[in-house]
N, C-alpha and C positions, 0 to 999 in steps of 0.2 A: 504493500500500500504506500502511496505517496503521502508525504507530510508537508506539502507545499502550502504557502499561505492561502492559495486559492482553495485548497481542500478545507481549510478552517472556515473560510468565508462561505463556501458552498454548504457546509454542514449547518452553519448558523442560519443562512438564508432559507433553508428548508423548514426551520422551526424557530423563527426569531422571537416568538413570545414565550418559548420555554426558558427554563433556568439554565444559564450558561455562566461559566467562569473562565476568564483568560488567565493562564499562568505564563509568566514571561521572565526569562533570565535577564537580570539587571546588572549583575556584576559578578566577575569570576576572578578568583585569586589562585594562581597555580594552574594545574592542568584540569581540564574537564572535557567531557564528551561533546557537549554543545557550548556555544559561545554566547556572548551578550546579544540579545535580540531574538533568541530562539523562543518560539511560542507554542503553546499547547492549549487547546480549547476543551473544556470539560463540561459535559452535560449533567444536569441534575440527577439523571437516572444512572450515571456512572460511566457511560461510554465517553471516549475521548478521541480527539484527532490532533495529530502533531506529536512532537517529541521535544523534551527539554533535557534529556539525558539519554544514555544508552538503554533505558528501560528500567533502571534501578530506582528512580525517584517517582515514576509516574503513578504507581499504585498508592503511595503515601500522599501524593498531591491530590489524587481523586478523593481521598478521605478528608483532607484539609479543605477541599473545595466545598464539601457539604456544609462546613461551618460558615464559610463565606456566604453561601446561599442563604443559610438560616438567619445570619445577622444582617445581611445586605451591606456588609462593610468590607472594604479592601484591606488587605493585610500583606505583610512581608514574611518570608520564611528563609532560613539559611540552613544549608546542609554542609557539614564540615567533614571532609574526608582526609584532613591532615593528621588526625589522631588515629594512628594505626591500631591503638588499643580499643577504640570504639567500634564495636561490631554491629552497630545499629542498622546500617544500610549496606555494608560490605561494598562500598563504591569502588575502592581500589585505585581511583585516579589520583588521589592525593591532593585534591584541590578544595577550594571553598566556593560554593555556588550560592548566590543570592537570587531569590525570585520574588516577584510580587503576584498576588492573586487578586483579580478584580472582577466583580460580577458585572455582566452585561445587562443593563436595565434602562428603563426610560429616563431615570434621573441623570445618567451620564451619556444619554443619547446612544446607547448600545455601542459606546466607544467609536461611533461613526463607522461601523463596519459596512453599512450600505454605501457610504461615500467612498470608502476604501476599495470596495469591490468594483464600483463604477470607474474609479480612477485607473485601476489596473486594466479593466476591459477597454477603456477608451484611449489611455495614454501608454499603457504597457509598463509603466513604472511610476513610482512616486516616493515620497518620504513620509513616514508615519511618525507622529510625535505624541508621546504619552507622558503625562506627569508621573513622577516617581512617588511611590508611597514611602513615607518616613520609615527608615529601617527599624525604628523602635516600636512600630506598630505591628508586633508579631502575634501570630495566633497562639504562641506559647507563653506570652507575657500577660501581665494583668492590666497593662495599659489599654486604653480604648483604641480600637482600630479606626482607620479613616473611613468617612462616609463615602458611598459609591459616587456621589456627585462631586467629590473633591478631586477625583481623577479625571482630568480632561484629556481629550484626544483631538488631534488635528491631522488633516490629510493635505499635504502640499504637493502640487503637481508642477509648479513653475516658480522660478526665482521672482518673477514679477508679483505673484501672489504674496510671497514673503515680504517683499519690499513694500507692497501696499499695506500690509499688516504691521509694518515697522518692527519686524521681528528682531533685526540686528544680527542675523546670522545668514550664512550662505549654504545653499544645498551642496555646493562643492566641498564644504567643510566636513561632510559626512559621507564619504564613499563607502564607509562601513558603519555599523551601529556604534553609537557613542553617546555620552551624557553631555547635555547642554546645560551649563551652570547658569543660574539666574536667581531671581527672587524665589522661584520654585524650580528645582532641578527637573529636567525632563529627559527622556530617552528618545533619540532620533534614530529611526530604523529605515534605511533605504530598502525598498521592496520592488520587485519586478514580477511580471507575469511568468508563467512557465516557459522554459526554453522550448523552442520549436525547431524541428529539423525536417527536411524533406529527403526522402529516399527515392532516387530516380532509378526504378527497376523493381519489379515485383516478383522476382524468382525465389527459389528455395533458400538461397543464402541471404536474402533480404529479410526473411522471417525472423531470425534471432536478433537482427539489428533492431527491428521494430519492437520486438518483445522486451529487450533489455532497455531500450530508450524509454518505453512506457513504464517500466519498473522504476526508472529514475525520475518519473513524474513529468517527462517531456511530452509535448504534443507531437504527433508524427503524421506527416502527409506521405502517402505512397503514390508516386506518379508513374504510370505505365499504360500506354494506349493499347498494348497488345492484348488480344482477347483472352488468351490462356494464362495471362500473368495478372498479378495483383488482384486475386479473388478475395472477396470480403471474408470468407471463412478462414483464410490463411493469415489475415491481418486484422484480427478482431481488435476494435478500439481505435484503429487508425482511420484517417480520412483518405479514402481511396479516390483518386482522380484519373479518369480514363480519357485523357486528352493529350494530343501532341503538345510538346513543350511550348511551341510558338503560339498556341491557342490558350495558354493559361492566363487568367485574368490578372490585371495589375495588382489587385489586393492579395493575390497569392504570394507575391514577393515581399509584401510589407511585413516587417518585424519577423523576418526569417533569420534564424541564428546559424544554422548549419545545413549543409547539403552533402549527400553521399551519392555518388554516381556509380551505379553497379548494374548496368543493363546487359553486359556481355555482348555488346554490339557496337562496333566502331562508329557507325553513322549516328546511331541514337545517342551514344555518349557524347559525340562531338556536338550534336544539336543541343544537348542539355548544358554543356559547358558554355556554348555561345549564348544561350538564353540566360544563364546565371551571370555571365559577364555583363550582359546588357541590362539586366533588371535588378539583380540582388546586390544593391550597392552597400547595404548594411551587414552583409554576411560576415561572420567571424571565422567560420571553419568550412573548408571544402575538401572533400576526399574523392579520389578517383581510384577505383579498383584496378589492379593489374600491375605488371612489371614496368620498369622504366621505358623500355622500347615501345610498349603499347601506349603509354602516356604520351610519348613524343608523336606517335601516329595520330592519336585522337586530337591533340593540340593542333597539329598541322591541318587536319581536316576542318577544324573550327577556325583556323586562321588566327590562333592565339599562341601565347607563350606563358611559361610559368609566372613570369613577372607581370602578366596582364591582370592578375587578380590581387585585390587588396586584402582578401581574406587569407588566413593561414591555409596554404595549399599542400595537402598531403597526397603524394602520388609517387610510389606505391602507398596505398592508404594504410594508416594504422601504426602502432608501435610494435617493435620486435619482441613479442611476448612468447613466441613459439606456438606450435599448433597449426593445423592446416584445414580443419573442419570448419563449417559455417559458424558454429558458436564461438570458436576461438578467434576467428577473423572478426566477428562482430564485436567481441570483447576488446580486441586490440584497437579497432577503429573508434569505438565509443569511449574507451579510456582516454585516447588522445583527444577526441572531441571534447570530452568533459574537462580535461585539463585546460584546453584553449578557452572554452566558454567561461571558466572560473578563474582565469588568469593565473593558473598554477604553473610552477616549474615542474617539468616532467622528470623528477628525480625520486629516488627511494625515500619513503617517509622518514626513515631513520636518519637521513641526512639533514632534515629540516626541523626535527623535533626530538627531544630526549625520550 
């Protein structure tokens, strides 16, 4: 299951009048599975969407959320995994994780979830601002917790809107979640819609690419005009498009993050590359299946060069992970694509963290 912000918003939108609590990571000291800005939505009946840890905190948070619902008051909670003698949660990560729990209700305008959902649908990205609950307002303390209407939320889609509100800060100040200090501290979280990739080719080896991408929570379009390819029962959950690439509507190319060309046909692959070069100006990742000599032939047919593309162009596609079956190839391509889309250095994790 995906735990993207869109999943949280969709769950709430299906039953906005129900009891819901938003759990949000506000501060981390040391190592932790999830970082500042991670969110989880908890329903009054106990189900939840999203993750704020590797699964070790969620059950306890569901319990704590019941008290937040009962009192109608926001609160903070801290999980300390720095004390190895404390076997309370067996976190093992050795960090200190601070969260706040806020009920979604009319008093706080349901934390403007409706506006947040609309912003992501129309703009593709935005910044979400949430007032922080005082750390002393703990569910485990005797002090009174904060009222639900004391936690305000704002959705910002442009710098102009911020300037009009005389906010005093810039969207560019927060490429990642962080705390904005002021009279009342708030957490600024940059959010974006799901990543979207297009697979040009609906053969057998495209199926695991589609499946893994959907497991990652990405939206997938499969483009293949050929009758016996890209059948709906082979690509469940994907958007199947049975059109030649030169007949794709302009909105198809809008907000497209990645493209994987794997039609096993020189002419069709060349047509796909030509269309991508012409229309997909915001593309971040482009992969072409096949060895280097095939890449050169396809580019020649398209009248293009490797340097013609502004996107990261992987041809032969993928990382050298080993394996030659479709699932292994899909993993190598999508691992590389994931790294590019998230701005990661494609090195071993042990090289970048302890």
